[in-house]
FILO-61102 format. One record per residue (C-alpha): x, y, z; residue in one letter. Coordinates in steps of 0.02 Angstrom, whole numbers, plus 50000, padded with zeros to 5 digits. Example, Ala and Ser with C-alpha at 12.3 -4.5 7.8 and 13.67 -1.06 7.14 Angstrom:
px 50615; py 49775; pz 50390; residu A .
px 50684; py 49947; pz 50357; residu S .
This chain:
px 49105; py 50119; pz 50825; residu X .
px 49163; py 50256; pz 50751; residu X .
px 49181; py 50195; pz 50589; residu X .
px 49048; py 50107; pz 50583; residu X .
px 48911; py 50258; pz 50626; residu X .
px 49003; py 50362; pz 50492; residu X .
px 48984; py 50216; pz 50368; residu X .
px 48793; py 50226; pz 50407; residu X .
px 48780; py 50395; pz 50417; residu X .
px 48864; py 50394; pz 50249; residu X .
px 48760; py 50236; pz 50164; residu X .
px 48606; py 50348; pz 50231; residu X .
px 48632; py 50469; pz 50099; residu X .
px 48652; py 50371; pz 49955; residu X .
px 48533; py 50333; pz 49825; residu X .
px 48551; py 50144; pz 49809; residu X .
px 48501; py 50016; pz 49954; residu X .
px 48648; py 49970; pz 50046; residu X .
px 48656; py 49829; pz 50193; residu X .
px 48785; py 49840; pz 50314; residu X .
px 48839; py 49713; pz 50428; residu X .
px 48990; py 49743; pz 50536; residu X .
px 49099; py 49616; pz 50602; residu X .
px 49212; py 49665; pz 50760; residu X .
px 49356; py 49581; pz 50722; residu X .
px 49411; py 49465; pz 50597; residu X .
px 49368; py 49296; pz 50651; residu X .
px 49190; py 49374; pz 50685; residu X .
px 49179; py 49418; pz 50501; residu X .
px 49259; py 49250; pz 50453; residu X .
px 49107; py 49189; pz 50550; residu X .
px 48975; py 49282; pz 50467; residu X .
px 49050; py 49237; pz 50298; residu X .
px 49046; py 49030; pz 50350; residu X .
px 48872; py 49077; pz 50403; residu X .
px 48823; py 49152; pz 50230; residu X .
px 48903; py 49031; pz 50130; residu X .
px 48832; py 48878; pz 50234; residu X .
px 48653; py 48933; pz 50222; residu X .
px 48634; py 49068; pz 50099; residu X .
px 48754; py 49081; pz 49973; residu X .
px 48643; py 49173; pz 49849; residu X .
px 48666; py 49314; pz 50001; residu X .
px 48849; py 49339; pz 49995; residu X .
px 48924; py 49527; pz 49994; residu X .
px 48932; py 49625; pz 49832; residu X .
px 49095; py 49711; pz 49940; residu X .
px 49166; py 49694; pz 50075; residu X .
px 49257; py 49849; pz 50169; residu X .
px 49401; py 49773; pz 50284; residu X .
px 49483; py 49882; pz 50403; residu X .
px 49676; py 49863; pz 50365; residu X .
px 49681; py 49865; pz 50570; residu X .
px 49564; py 49735; pz 50651; residu X .
px 49588; py 49682; pz 50824; residu X .
px 49650; py 49498; pz 50806; residu X .
px 49671; py 49442; pz 50639; residu X .
px 49735; py 49603; pz 50538; residu X .
px 49649; py 49634; pz 50403; residu X .
px 49788; py 49571; pz 50280; residu X .
px 49756; py 49402; pz 50366; residu X .
px 49542; py 49409; pz 50341; residu X .
px 49616; py 49474; pz 50161; residu X .
px 49748; py 49339; pz 50119; residu X .
px 49616; py 49191; pz 50184; residu X .
px 49470; py 49264; pz 50079; residu X .
px 49578; py 49300; pz 49924; residu X .
px 49606; py 49092; pz 49959; residu X .
px 49432; py 49050; pz 49957; residu X .
px 49361; py 48972; pz 49812; residu X .
px 49165; py 49043; pz 49843; residu X .
px 49227; py 49224; pz 49910; residu X .
px 49377; py 49281; pz 49795; residu X .
px 49285; py 49343; pz 49659; residu X .
px 49200; py 49464; pz 49796; residu X .
px 49293; py 49635; pz 49787; residu X .
px 49378; py 49710; pz 49948; residu X .
px 49403; py 49864; pz 49975; residu X .
px 49524; py 49917; pz 50107; residu X .
px 49453; py 50055; pz 50215; residu X .
px 49572; py 50121; pz 50322; residu X .
px 49659; py 50264; pz 50413; residu X .
px 49827; py 50223; pz 50363; residu X .
px 49893; py 50320; pz 50195; residu X .
px 50071; py 50211; pz 50216; residu X .
px 50107; py 50185; pz 50038; residu X .
px 50175; py 50019; pz 50082; residu X .
px 50025; py 49974; pz 50152; residu X .
px 49937; py 49995; pz 49982; residu X .
px 50060; py 49880; pz 49901; residu X .
px 50044; py 49745; pz 50017; residu X .
px 49877; py 49765; pz 50012; residu X .
px 49860; py 49748; pz 49800; residu X .
px 50001; py 49619; pz 49815; residu X .
px 49878; py 49515; pz 49917; residu X .
px 49746; py 49545; pz 49805; residu X .
px 49632; py 49712; pz 49884; residu X .
px 49530; py 49754; pz 49755; residu X .
px 49550; py 49951; pz 49820; residu X .
px 49637; py 50044; pz 49941; residu X .
px 49547; py 50187; pz 50011; residu X .
px 49606; py 50299; pz 50161; residu X .
px 49473; py 50370; pz 50267; residu X .
px 49461; py 50561; pz 50261; residu X .
px 49444; py 50652; pz 50424; residu X .
px 49298; py 50769; pz 50385; residu X .
px 49126; py 50683; pz 50379; residu X .
px 49070; py 50773; pz 50210; residu X .
px 49260; py 50712; pz 50105; residu X .
px 49225; py 50536; pz 50189; residu X .
px 49043; py 50522; pz 50136; residu X .
px 49080; py 50577; pz 49961; residu X .
px 49224; py 50466; pz 49938; residu X .
px 49124; py 50325; pz 50005; residu X .
px 48983; py 50365; pz 49864; residu X .
px 49105; py 50370; pz 49748; residu X .
px 49181; py 50191; pz 49781; residu X .
px 48967; py 50113; pz 49804; residu X .
px 48932; py 50210; pz 49650; residu X .
px 49074; py 50115; pz 49561; residu X .
px 49053; py 49947; pz 49633; residu X .
px 48845; py 49954; pz 49612; residu X .
px 48848; py 50037; pz 49437; residu X .
px 49006; py 50019; pz 49328; residu X .
px 49077; py 49846; pz 49407; residu X .
px 48939; py 49742; pz 49479; residu X .
px 49046; py 49588; pz 49547; residu X .
px 49027; py 49398; pz 49460; residu X .
px 48921; py 49274; pz 49544; residu X .
px 49017; py 49225; pz 49690; residu X .
px 49067; py 49020; pz 49601; residu X .
px 49008; py 48877; pz 49700; residu X .
């Protein structure tokens, strides 16, 4: 819940509209994506922020499933985590994460990290249209 609060707070300071949807665990995240795929594939997320340490399915398991799904594989996935272990980053990149970001404990620094990440994915590297 604290991460959700921090992300909402950081998103409110951005100059671009950011709609955030949160899943409580990996299974819930897939339920949300399945719903979007079945009802409104044009509304798939442009970016997925994925916690490495989710309850239930781990973030790495969710990442692996995302990247094997034809429609979801093109959506950029940023692993957003408290981990600063290089091996965690290596494993995430091997499983095709697009970025690995360690959450800074200071909110102002985290807000700047979040703003830079959103600006990059929104302005500099918008994702391709998902395959149907």
